PDB file of N, CA, C and O in Angstrom:
ATOM      1  N   MET A   1       0.818  -1.190   0.000  1.00  0.00           N
ATOM      2  CA  MET A   1       0.000   0.000   0.000  1.00  0.00           C
ATOM      3  C   MET A   1       0.863   1.256   0.000  1.00  0.00           C
ATOM      4  O   MET A   1       0.527   2.246  -0.650  1.00  0.00           O
ATOM      5  N   LEU A   2       1.958   1.216   0.717  1.00  0.00           N
ATOM      6  CA  LEU A   2       2.807   2.399   0.790  1.00  0.00           C
ATOM      7  C   LEU A   2       3.626   2.616  -0.470  1.00  0.00           C
ATOM      8  O   LEU A   2       3.910   3.758  -0.832  1.00  0.00           O
ATOM      9  N   ILE A   3       4.010   1.542  -1.143  1.00  0.00           N
ATOM     10  CA  ILE A   3       4.830   1.687  -2.341  1.00  0.00           C
ATOM     11  C   ILE A   3       4.066   2.392  -3.464  1.00  0.00           C
ATOM     12  O   ILE A   3       4.616   3.313  -4.068  1.00  0.00           O
ATOM     13  N   PRO A   4       2.808   1.996  -3.776  1.00  0.00           N
ATOM     14  CA  PRO A   4       2.093   2.756  -4.811  1.00  0.00           C
ATOM     15  C   PRO A   4       1.840   4.206  -4.416  1.00  0.00           C
ATOM     16  O   PRO A   4       1.869   5.094  -5.268  1.00  0.00           O
ATOM     17  N   LEU A   5       1.592   4.453  -3.131  1.00  0.00           N
ATOM     18  CA  LEU A   5       1.375   5.827  -2.687  1.00  0.00           C
ATOM     19  C   LEU A   5       2.649   6.651  -2.835  1.00  0.00           C
ATOM     20  O   LEU A   5       2.595   7.814  -3.235  1.00  0.00           O
ATOM     21  N   ALA A   6       3.790   6.055  -2.517  1.00  0.00           N
ATOM     22  CA  ALA A   6       5.066   6.746  -2.683  1.00  0.00           C
ATOM     23  C   ALA A   6       5.349   7.004  -4.165  1.00  0.00           C
ATOM     24  O   ALA A   6       5.876   8.057  -4.525  1.00  0.00           O
ATOM     25  N   ALA A   7       5.002   6.051  -5.011  1.00  0.00           N
ATOM     26  CA  ALA A   7       5.199   6.239  -6.449  1.00  0.00           C
ATOM     27  C   ALA A   7       4.318   7.367  -6.973  1.00  0.00           C
ATOM     28  O   ALA A   7       4.760   8.169  -7.796  1.00  0.00           O
ATOM     29  N   LEU A   8       3.074   7.434  -6.502  1.00  0.00           N
ATOM     30  CA  LEU A   8       2.190   8.523  -6.907  1.00  0.00           C
ATOM     31  C   LEU A   8       2.720   9.866  -6.423  1.00  0.00           C
ATOM     32  O   LEU A   8       2.634  10.865  -7.138  1.00  0.00           O
ATOM     33  N   PHE A   9       3.265   9.891  -5.222  1.00  0.00           N
ATOM     34  CA  PHE A   9       3.821  11.124  -4.682  1.00  0.00           C
ATOM     35  C   PHE A   9       5.000  11.601  -5.520  1.00  0.00           C
ATOM     36  O   PHE A   9       5.101  12.786  -5.840  1.00  0.00           O
ATOM     37  N   MET A  10       5.895  10.677  -5.876  1.00  0.00           N
ATOM     38  CA  MET A  10       7.050  11.057  -6.671  1.00  0.00           C
ATOM     39  C   MET A  10       6.632  11.501  -8.071  1.00  0.00           C
ATOM     40  O   MET A  10       7.229  12.414  -8.641  1.00  0.00           O
ATOM     41  N   HIS A  11       5.596  10.848  -8.628  1.00  0.00           N
ATOM     42  CA  HIS A  11       5.106  11.237  -9.944  1.00  0.00           C
ATOM     43  C   HIS A  11       4.502  12.646  -9.893  1.00  0.00           C
ATOM     44  O   HIS A  11       4.685  13.440 -10.816  1.00  0.00           O
ATOM     45  N   ALA A  12       3.794  12.943  -8.822  1.00  0.00           N
ATOM     46  CA  ALA A  12       3.179  14.263  -8.684  1.00  0.00           C
ATOM     47  C   ALA A  12       4.232  15.338  -8.463  1.00  0.00           C
ATOM     48  O   ALA A  12       4.045  16.479  -8.884  1.00  0.00           O
ATOM     49  N   CYS A  13       5.321  14.996  -7.818  1.00  0.00           N
ATOM     50  CA  CYS A  13       6.377  15.984  -7.571  1.00  0.00           C
ATOM     51  C   CYS A  13       7.092  16.357  -8.864  1.00  0.00           C
ATOM     52  O   CYS A  13       7.579  17.479  -9.002  1.00  0.00           O
ATOM     53  N   ARG A  14       7.159  15.426  -9.806  1.00  0.00           N
ATOM     54  CA  ARG A  14       7.846  15.718 -11.065  1.00  0.00           C
ATOM     55  C   ARG A  14       7.002  16.581 -11.982  1.00  0.00           C
ATOM     56  O   ARG A  14       7.540  17.337 -12.792  1.00  0.00           O
ATOM     57  N   LYS A  15       5.700  16.479 -11.867  1.00  0.00           N
ATOM     58  CA  LYS A  15       4.816  17.258 -12.727  1.00  0.00           C
ATOM     59  C   LYS A  15       4.730  18.690 -12.228  1.00  0.00           C
ATOM     60  O   LYS A  15       4.877  18.959 -11.035  1.00  0.00           O
ATOM     61  N   ASP A  16       4.493  19.596 -13.151  1.00  0.00           N
ATOM     62  CA  ASP A  16       4.336  20.992 -12.791  1.00  0.00           C
ATOM     63  C   ASP A  16       2.856  21.257 -12.548  1.00  0.00           C
ATOM     64  O   ASP A  16       2.143  21.712 -13.442  1.00  0.00           O
ATOM     65  N   THR A  17       2.405  20.973 -11.350  1.00  0.00           N
ATOM     66  CA  THR A  17       0.993  21.128 -11.027  1.00  0.00           C
ATOM     67  C   THR A  17       0.792  22.280 -10.062  1.00  0.00           C
ATOM     68  O   THR A  17       1.743  22.793  -9.472  1.00  0.00           O
ATOM     69  N   ILE A  18      -0.434  22.668  -9.914  1.00  0.00           N
ATOM     70  CA  ILE A  18      -0.777  23.736  -8.983  1.00  0.00           C
ATOM     71  C   ILE A  18      -1.104  23.170  -7.611  1.00  0.00           C
ATOM     72  O   ILE A  18      -1.047  23.890  -6.614  1.00  0.00           O
ATOM     73  N   PHE A  19      -1.448  21.888  -7.550  1.00  0.00           N
ATOM     74  CA  PHE A  19      -1.923  21.315  -6.297  1.00  0.00           C
ATOM     75  C   PHE A  19      -0.811  21.155  -5.264  1.00  0.00           C
ATOM     76  O   PHE A  19      -1.035  21.416  -4.082  1.00  0.00           O
ATOM     77  N   LEU A  20       0.351  20.743  -5.671  1.00  0.00           N
ATOM     78  CA  LEU A  20       1.436  20.522  -4.713  1.00  0.00           C
ATOM     79  C   LEU A  20       1.894  21.811  -4.031  1.00  0.00           C
ATOM     80  O   LEU A  20       2.040  21.810  -2.809  1.00  0.00           O
ATOM     81  N   PRO A  21       2.126  22.902  -4.746  1.00  0.00           N
ATOM     82  CA  PRO A  21       2.527  24.129  -4.045  1.00  0.00           C
ATOM     83  C   PRO A  21       1.458  24.651  -3.079  1.00  0.00           C
ATOM     84  O   PRO A  21       1.778  25.104  -1.980  1.00  0.00           O
ATOM     85  N   ILE A  22       0.196  24.587  -3.492  1.00  0.00           N
ATOM     86  CA  ILE A  22      -0.873  25.042  -2.599  1.00  0.00           C
ATOM     87  C   ILE A  22      -0.932  24.162  -1.368  1.00  0.00           C
ATOM     88  O   ILE A  22      -1.090  24.658  -0.253  1.00  0.00           O
ATOM     89  N   SER A  23      -0.807  22.877  -1.560  1.00  0.00           N
ATOM     90  CA  SER A  23      -0.828  21.943  -0.442  1.00  0.00           C
ATOM     91  C   SER A  23       0.336  22.199   0.508  1.00  0.00           C
ATOM     92  O   SER A  23       0.158  22.181   1.726  1.00  0.00           O
ATOM     93  N   MET A  24       1.514  22.435  -0.035  1.00  0.00           N
ATOM     94  CA  MET A  24       2.674  22.692   0.811  1.00  0.00           C
ATOM     95  C   MET A  24       2.529  24.010   1.575  1.00  0.00           C
ATOM     96  O   MET A  24       2.916  24.093   2.741  1.00  0.00           O
ATOM     97  N   VAL A  25       1.982  25.026   0.934  1.00  0.00           N
ATOM     98  CA  VAL A  25       1.780  26.310   1.607  1.00  0.00           C
ATOM     99  C   VAL A  25       0.807  26.149   2.769  1.00  0.00           C
ATOM    100  O   VAL A  25       1.046  26.664   3.861  1.00  0.00           O
ATOM    101  N   LEU A  26      -0.293  25.431   2.531  1.00  0.00           N
ATOM    102  CA  LEU A  26      -1.261  25.216   3.610  1.00  0.00           C
ATOM    103  C   LEU A  26      -0.663  24.384   4.739  1.00  0.00           C
ATOM    104  O   LEU A  26      -0.907  24.660   5.913  1.00  0.00           O
ATOM    105  N   PHE A  27       0.116  23.372   4.386  1.00  0.00           N
ATOM    106  CA  PHE A  27       0.730  22.538   5.419  1.00  0.00           C
ATOM    107  C   PHE A  27       1.726  23.342   6.257  1.00  0.00           C
ATOM    108  O   PHE A  27       1.725  23.251   7.485  1.00  0.00           O
ATOM    109  N   LEU A  28       2.565  24.123   5.596  1.00  0.00           N
ATOM    110  CA  LEU A  28       3.549  24.927   6.324  1.00  0.00           C
ATOM    111  C   LEU A  28       2.881  26.019   7.155  1.00  0.00           C
ATOM    112  O   LEU A  28       3.356  26.356   8.240  1.00  0.00           O
ATOM    113  N   THR A  29       1.774  26.575   6.644  1.00  0.00           N
ATOM    114  CA  THR A  29       1.023  27.555   7.426  1.00  0.00           C
ATOM    115  C   THR A  29       0.431  26.905   8.673  1.00  0.00           C
ATOM    116  O   THR A  29       0.475  27.476   9.762  1.00  0.00           O
ATOM    117  N   GLY A  30      -0.124  25.702   8.503  1.00  0.00           N
ATOM    118  CA  GLY A  30      -0.654  24.977   9.654  1.00  0.00           C
ATOM    119  C   GLY A  30       0.424  24.633  10.656  1.00  0.00           C
ATOM    120  O   GLY A  30       0.200  24.711  11.864  1.00  0.00           O
ATOM    121  N   LEU A  31       1.595  24.251  10.168  1.00  0.00           N
ATOM    122  CA  LEU A  31       2.704  23.927  11.058  1.00  0.00           C
ATOM    123  C   LEU A  31       3.191  25.166  11.817  1.00  0.00           C
ATOM    124  O   LEU A  31       3.462  25.100  13.016  1.00  0.00           O
ATOM    125  N   ALA A  32       3.299  26.289  11.112  1.00  0.00           N
ATOM    126  CA  ALA A  32       3.724  27.530  11.759  1.00  0.00           C
ATOM    127  C   ALA A  32       2.696  27.984  12.791  1.00  0.00           C
ATOM    128  O   ALA A  32       3.054  28.424  13.883  1.00  0.00           O
ATOM    129  N   TYR A  33       1.421  27.873  12.439  1.00  0.00           N
ATOM    130  CA  TYR A  33       0.379  28.279  13.378  1.00  0.00           C
ATOM    131  C   TYR A  33       0.337  27.343  14.583  1.00  0.00           C
ATOM    132  O   TYR A  33       0.100  27.781  15.709  1.00  0.00           O
ATOM    133  N   TYR A  34       0.567  26.053  14.342  1.00  0.00           N
ATOM    134  CA  TYR A  34       0.620  25.108  15.459  1.00  0.00           C
ATOM    135  C   TYR A  34       1.786  25.434  16.389  1.00  0.00           C
ATOM    136  O   TYR A  34       1.624  25.435  17.609  1.00  0.00           O
ATOM    137  N   CYS A  35       2.936  25.704  15.831  1.00  0.00           N
ATOM    138  CA  CYS A  35       4.103  26.054  16.671  1.00  0.00           C
ATOM    139  C   CYS A  35       3.834  27.323  17.475  1.00  0.00           C
ATOM    140  O   CYS A  35       4.179  27.403  18.654  1.00  0.00           O
ATOM    141  N   TYR A  36       3.220  28.307  16.834  1.00  0.00           N
ATOM    142  CA  TYR A  36       2.904  29.554  17.527  1.00  0.00           C
ATOM    143  C   TYR A  36       1.940  29.311  18.687  1.00  0.00           C
ATOM    144  O   TYR A  36       2.189  29.758  19.807  1.00  0.00           O
ATOM    145  N   THR A  37       0.842  28.604  18.423  1.00  0.00           N
ATOM    146  CA  THR A  37      -0.139  28.382  19.488  1.00  0.00           C
ATOM    147  C   THR A  37       0.379  27.422  20.550  1.00  0.00           C
ATOM    148  O   THR A  37      -0.013  27.521  21.713  1.00  0.00           O
ATOM    149  N   PHE A  38       1.248  26.501  20.173  1.00  0.00           N
ATOM    150  CA  PHE A  38       1.800  25.585  21.174  1.00  0.00           C
ATOM    151  C   PHE A  38       2.720  26.331  22.141  1.00  0.00           C
ATOM    152  O   PHE A  38       2.676  26.099  23.349  1.00  0.00           O
ATOM    153  N   PHE A  39       3.537  27.211  21.613  1.00  0.00           N
ATOM    154  CA  PHE A  39       4.470  27.928  22.485  1.00  0.00           C
ATOM    155  C   PHE A  39       3.806  29.061  23.261  1.00  0.00           C
ATOM    156  O   PHE A  39       4.268  29.416  24.346  1.00  0.00           O
ATOM    157  N   THR A  40       2.717  29.641  22.715  1.00  0.00           N
ATOM    158  CA  THR A  40       2.063  30.731  23.440  1.00  0.00           C
ATOM    159  C   THR A  40       1.016  30.241  24.424  1.00  0.00           C
ATOM    160  O   THR A  40       0.915  30.762  25.535  1.00  0.00           O
ATOM    161  N   SER A  41       0.227  29.232  24.025  1.00  0.00           N
ATOM    162  CA  SER A  41      -0.842  28.780  24.918  1.00  0.00           C
ATOM    163  C   SER A  41      -0.788  27.289  25.217  1.00  0.00           C
ATOM    164  O   SER A  41      -1.603  26.797  25.998  1.00  0.00           O
ATOM    165  N   GLY A  42       0.139  26.561  24.626  1.00  0.00           N
ATOM    166  CA  GLY A  42       0.325  25.146  24.932  1.00  0.00           C
ATOM    167  C   GLY A  42      -0.783  24.233  24.465  1.00  0.00           C
ATOM    168  O   GLY A  42      -1.117  23.269  25.154  1.00  0.00           O
ATOM    169  N   ARG A  43      -1.360  24.512  23.311  1.00  0.00           N
ATOM    170  CA  ARG A  43      -2.435  23.647  22.819  1.00  0.00           C
ATOM    171  C   ARG A  43      -2.425  23.545  21.293  1.00  0.00           C
ATOM    172  O   ARG A  43      -1.766  24.314  20.593  1.00  0.00           O
ATOM    173  N   PHE A  44      -3.179  22.568  20.817  1.00  0.00           N
ATOM    174  CA  PHE A  44      -3.364  22.339  19.385  1.00  0.00           C
ATOM    175  C   PHE A  44      -4.739  22.873  19.022  1.00  0.00           C
ATOM    176  O   PHE A  44      -5.742  22.403  19.561  1.00  0.00           O
ATOM    177  N   THR A  45      -4.807  23.839  18.125  1.00  0.00           N
ATOM    178  CA  THR A  45      -6.072  24.507  17.837  1.00  0.00           C
ATOM    179  C   THR A  45      -6.798  23.864  16.657  1.00  0.00           C
ATOM    180  O   THR A  45      -6.226  23.083  15.897  1.00  0.00           O
ATOM    181  N   ASN A  46      -8.066  24.216  16.531  1.00  0.00           N
ATOM    182  CA  ASN A  46      -8.885  23.718  15.424  1.00  0.00           C
ATOM    183  C   ASN A  46      -8.385  24.248  14.083  1.00  0.00           C
ATOM    184  O   ASN A  46      -8.470  23.549  13.074  1.00  0.00           O
ATOM    185  N   MET A  47      -7.873  25.454  14.062  1.00  0.00           N
ATOM    186  CA  MET A  47      -7.375  26.035  12.818  1.00  0.00           C
ATOM    187  C   MET A  47      -6.174  25.271  12.288  1.00  0.00           C
ATOM    188  O   MET A  47      -6.052  25.079  11.079  1.00  0.00           O
ATOM    189  N   SER A  48      -5.289  24.835  13.166  1.00  0.00           N
ATOM    190  CA  SER A  48      -4.146  24.029  12.736  1.00  0.00           C
ATOM    191  C   SER A  48      -4.623  22.707  12.137  1.00  0.00           C
ATOM    192  O   SER A  48      -4.124  22.268  11.101  1.00  0.00           O
ATOM    193  N   ALA A  49      -5.580  22.086  12.790  1.00  0.00           N
ATOM    194  CA  ALA A  49      -6.117  20.828  12.273  1.00  0.00           C
ATOM    195  C   ALA A  49      -6.786  21.033  10.922  1.00  0.00           C
ATOM    196  O   ALA A  49      -6.649  20.203  10.024  1.00  0.00           O
ATOM    197  N   LEU A  50      -7.510  22.140  10.779  1.00  0.00           N
ATOM    198  CA  LEU A  50      -8.167  22.444   9.509  1.00  0.00           C
ATOM    199  C   LEU A  50      -7.143  22.671   8.400  1.00  0.00           C
ATOM    200  O   LEU A  50      -7.330  22.198   7.279  1.00  0.00           O
ATOM    201  N   LEU A  51      -6.074  23.383   8.700  1.00  0.00           N
ATOM    202  CA  LEU A  51      -5.041  23.627   7.693  1.00  0.00           C
ATOM    203  C   LEU A  51      -4.328  22.329   7.297  1.00  0.00           C
ATOM    204  O   LEU A  51      -4.059  22.107   6.117  1.00  0.00           O
ATOM    205  N   PHE A  52      -4.022  21.475   8.276  1.00  0.00           N
ATOM    206  CA  PHE A  52      -3.393  20.189   7.958  1.00  0.00           C
ATOM    207  C   PHE A  52      -4.313  19.325   7.100  1.00  0.00           C
ATOM    208  O   PHE A  52      -3.881  18.750   6.101  1.00  0.00           O
ATOM    209  N   THR A  53      -5.574  19.238   7.491  1.00  0.00           N
ATOM    210  CA  THR A  53      -6.535  18.414   6.757  1.00  0.00           C
ATOM    211  C   THR A  53      -6.758  18.941   5.347  1.00  0.00           C
ATOM    212  O   THR A  53      -6.825  18.166   4.394  1.00  0.00           O
ATOM    213  N   THR A  54      -6.872  20.250   5.214  1.00  0.00           N
ATOM    214  CA  THR A  54      -7.074  20.842   3.892  1.00  0.00           C
ATOM    215  C   THR A  54      -5.873  20.604   2.990  1.00  0.00           C
ATOM    216  O   THR A  54      -6.036  20.347   1.797  1.00  0.00           O
ATOM    217  N   SER A  55      -4.683  20.686   3.539  1.00  0.00           N
ATOM    218  CA  SER A  55      -3.494  20.450   2.710  1.00  0.00           C
ATOM    219  C   SER A  55      -3.454  19.004   2.217  1.00  0.00           C
ATOM    220  O   SER A  55      -3.079  18.752   1.072  1.00  0.00           O
ATOM    221  N   ILE A  56      -3.832  18.066   3.062  1.00  0.00           N
ATOM    222  CA  ILE A  56      -3.852  16.663   2.642  1.00  0.00           C
ATOM    223  C   ILE A  56      -4.921  16.434   1.586  1.00  0.00           C
ATOM    224  O   ILE A  56      -4.681  15.727   0.608  1.00  0.00           O
ATOM    225  N   LEU A  57      -6.101  17.025   1.770  1.00  0.00           N
ATOM    226  CA  LEU A  57      -7.175  16.862   0.785  1.00  0.00           C
ATOM    227  C   LEU A  57      -6.805  17.448  -0.569  1.00  0.00           C
ATOM    228  O   LEU A  57      -7.066  16.831  -1.602  1.00  0.00           O
ATOM    229  N   ILE A  58      -6.207  18.622  -0.578  1.00  0.00           N
ATOM    230  CA  ILE A  58      -5.818  19.244  -1.846  1.00  0.00           C
ATOM    231  C   ILE A  58      -4.734  18.419  -2.532  1.00  0.00           C
ATOM    232  O   ILE A  58      -4.752  18.264  -3.753  1.00  0.00           O
ATOM    233  N   PHE A  59      -3.790  17.888  -1.751  1.00  0.00           N
ATOM    234  CA  PHE A  59      -2.760  17.049  -2.356  1.00  0.00           C
ATOM    235  C   PHE A  59      -3.371  15.784  -2.965  1.00  0.00           C
ATOM    236  O   PHE A  59      -3.003  15.388  -4.071  1.00  0.00           O
ATOM    237  N   MET A  60      -4.294  15.157  -2.253  1.00  0.00           N
ATOM    238  CA  MET A  60      -4.938  13.945  -2.781  1.00  0.00           C
ATOM    239  C   MET A  60      -5.783  14.255  -4.016  1.00  0.00           C
ATOM    240  O   MET A  60      -5.827  13.447  -4.944  1.00  0.00           O
ATOM    241  N   LEU A  61      -6.443  15.392  -4.046  1.00  0.00           N
ATOM    242  CA  LEU A  61      -7.180  15.783  -5.247  1.00  0.00           C
ATOM    243  C   LEU A  61      -6.231  15.995  -6.423  1.00  0.00           C
ATOM    244  O   LEU A  61      -6.567  15.680  -7.565  1.00  0.00           O
ATOM    245  N   GLY A  62      -5.055  16.525  -6.140  1.00  0.00           N
ATOM    246  CA  GLY A  62      -4.052  16.668  -7.194  1.00  0.00           C
ATOM    247  C   GLY A  62      -3.603  15.330  -7.743  1.00  0.00           C
ATOM    248  O   GLY A  62      -3.409  15.187  -8.950  1.00  0.00           O
ATOM    249  N   LEU A  63      -3.432  14.331  -6.855  1.00  0.00           N
ATOM    250  CA  LEU A  63      -3.062  12.992  -7.323  1.00  0.00           C
ATOM    251  C   LEU A  63      -4.162  12.393  -8.189  1.00  0.00           C
ATOM    252  O   LEU A  63      -3.882  11.774  -9.216  1.00  0.00           O
ATOM    253  N   ILE A  64      -5.407  12.577  -7.778  1.00  0.00           N
ATOM    254  CA  ILE A  64      -6.523  12.050  -8.559  1.00  0.00           C
ATOM    255  C   ILE A  64      -6.598  12.739  -9.910  1.00  0.00           C
ATOM    256  O   ILE A  64      -6.822  12.079 -10.925  1.00  0.00           O
ATOM    257  N   SER A  65      -6.416  14.053  -9.943  1.00  0.00           N
ATOM    258  CA  SER A  65      -6.478  14.759 -11.225  1.00  0.00           C
ATOM    259  C   SER A  65      -5.339  14.344 -12.149  1.00  0.00           C
ATOM    260  O   SER A  65      -5.521  14.269 -13.364  1.00  0.00           O
ATOM    261  N   GLU A  66      -4.166  14.074 -11.581  1.00  0.00           N
ATOM    262  CA  GLU A  66      -3.056  13.588 -12.400  1.00  0.00           C
ATOM    263  C   GLU A  66      -3.376  12.220 -13.006  1.00  0.00           C
ATOM    264  O   GLU A  66      -3.067  11.962 -14.169  1.00  0.00           O
ATOM    265  N   GLN A  67      -3.989  11.357 -12.220  1.00  0.00           N
ATOM    266  CA  GLN A  67      -4.343  10.027 -12.726  1.00  0.00           C
ATOM    267  C   GLN A  67      -5.393  10.128 -13.832  1.00  0.00           C
ATOM    268  O   GLN A  67      -5.305   9.425 -14.839  1.00  0.00           O
ATOM    269  N   ILE A  68      -6.372  10.990 -13.648  1.00  0.00           N
ATOM    270  CA  ILE A  68      -7.416  11.158 -14.666  1.00  0.00           C
ATOM    271  C   ILE A  68      -6.821  11.732 -15.945  1.00  0.00           C
ATOM    272  O   ILE A  68      -7.138  11.261 -17.037  1.00  0.00           O
ATOM    273  N   SER A  69      -5.970  12.734 -15.827  1.00  0.00           N
ATOM    274  CA  SER A  69      -5.378  13.320 -17.033  1.00  0.00           C
ATOM    275  C   SER A  69      -4.451  12.325 -17.729  1.00  0.00           C
ATOM    276  O   SER A  69      -4.377  12.304 -18.958  1.00  0.00           O
ATOM    277  N   GLN A  70      -3.745  11.502 -16.958  1.00  0.00           N
ATOM    278  CA  GLN A  70      -2.888  10.481 -17.561  1.00  0.00           C
ATOM    279  C   GLN A  70      -3.717   9.445 -18.313  1.00  0.00           C
ATOM    280  O   GLN A  70      -3.340   9.018 -19.404  1.00  0.00           O
ATOM    281  N   MET A  71      -4.837   9.043 -17.736  1.00  0.00           N
ATOM    282  CA  MET A  71      -5.703   8.080 -18.416  1.00  0.00           C
ATOM    283  C   MET A  71      -6.287   8.673 -19.689  1.00  0.00           C
ATOM    284  O   MET A  71      -6.389   7.984 -20.703  1.00  0.00           O
ATOM    285  N   ARG A  72      -6.670   9.937 -19.647  1.00  0.00           N
ATOM    286  CA  ARG A  72      -7.212  10.591 -20.843  1.00  0.00           C
ATOM    287  C   ARG A  72      -6.139  10.739 -21.911  1.00  0.00           C
ATOM    288  O   ARG A  72      -6.417  10.565 -23.098  1.00  0.00           O
ATOM    289  N   PHE A  73      -4.923  11.055 -21.503  1.00  0.00           N
ATOM    290  CA  PHE A  73      -3.820  11.196 -22.440  1.00  0.00           C
ATOM    291  C   PHE A  73      -3.503   9.861 -23.105  1.00  0.00           C
ATOM    292  O   PHE A  73      -3.299   9.806 -24.318  1.00  0.00           O
ATOM    293  N   GLU A  74      -3.461   8.781 -22.317  1.00  0.00           N
ATOM    294  CA  GLU A  74      -3.197   7.457 -22.877  1.00  0.00           C
ATOM    295  C   GLU A  74      -4.311   7.031 -23.819  1.00  0.00           C
ATOM    296  O   GLU A  74      -4.049   6.404 -24.846  1.00  0.00           O
ATOM    297  N   LYS A  75      -5.555   7.366 -23.480  1.00  0.00           N
ATOM    298  CA  LYS A  75      -6.681   7.016 -24.343  1.00  0.00           C
ATOM    299  C   LYS A  75      -6.606   7.769 -25.670  1.00  0.00           C
ATOM    300  O   LYS A  75      -6.871   7.194 -26.726  1.00  0.00           O
ATOM    301  N   SER A  76      -6.245   9.056 -25.619  1.00  0.00           N
ATOM    302  CA  SER A  76      -6.160   9.835 -26.858  1.00  0.00           C
ATOM    303  C   SER A  76      -4.970   9.391 -27.707  1.00  0.00           C
ATOM    304  O   SER A  76      -5.046   9.424 -28.936  1.00  0.00           O
ATOM    305  N   GLU A  77      -3.884   8.982 -27.079  1.00  0.00           N
ATOM    306  CA  GLU A  77      -2.739   8.470 -27.822  1.00  0.00           C
ATOM    307  C   GLU A  77      -3.097   7.165 -28.514  1.00  0.00           C
ATOM    308  O   GLU A  77      -2.705   6.942 -29.659  1.00  0.00           O
ATOM    309  N   GLY A  78      -3.838   6.303 -27.831  1.00  0.00           N
ATOM    310  CA  GLY A  78      -4.236   5.021 -28.409  1.00  0.00           C
ATOM    311  C   GLY A  78      -5.194   5.190 -29.580  1.00  0.00           C
ATOM    312  O   GLY A  78      -5.120   4.436 -30.550  1.00  0.00           O
ATOM    313  N   ASP A  79      -6.092   6.166 -29.506  1.00  0.00           N
ATOM    314  CA  ASP A  79      -7.052   6.393 -30.576  1.00  0.00           C
ATOM    315  C   ASP A  79      -6.396   6.957 -31.827  1.00  0.00           C
ATOM    316  O   ASP A  79      -6.881   6.734 -32.936  1.00  0.00           O
ATOM    317  N   ARG A  80      -5.319   7.670 -31.663  1.00  0.00           N
ATOM    318  CA  ARG A  80      -4.671   8.305 -32.808  1.00  0.00           C
ATOM    319  C   ARG A  80      -3.990   7.295 -33.715  1.00  0.00           C
ATOM    320  O   ARG A  80      -3.929   7.502 -34.927  1.00  0.00           O
ATOM    321  N   PHE A  81      -3.470   6.198 -33.148  1.00  0.00           N
ATOM    322  CA  PHE A  81      -2.741   5.232 -33.948  1.00  0.00           C
ATOM    323  C   PHE A  81      -3.590   4.106 -34.504  1.00  0.00           C
ATOM    324  O   PHE A  81      -3.077   3.223 -35.192  1.00  0.00           O
ATOM    325  N   VAL A  82      -4.871   4.125 -34.218  1.00  0.00           N
ATOM    326  CA  VAL A  82      -5.753   3.056 -34.703  1.00  0.00           C
ATOM    327  C   VAL A  82      -6.188   3.308 -36.110  1.00  0.00           C
ATOM    328  O   VAL A  82      -6.933   2.509 -36.678  1.00  0.00           O
TER     329      VAL A  82
END
């Protein structure tokens, strides 16, 4: 299970997509906000959890969109040579 997920991650990193940078920005923002709230008030806030969850969802949507576009590209390539 982890090997295909790692392969998808590496494939997504090589592509020039919009999903990975947005996901990384949200994740780093959540991490920075978590560090700030942990050191100031000693707790994990709902906003940090929301930012972490949103970054994971956007990254997974990017993986799905890459798979769909790859399937469409392979289908169009196959139709051209028939």
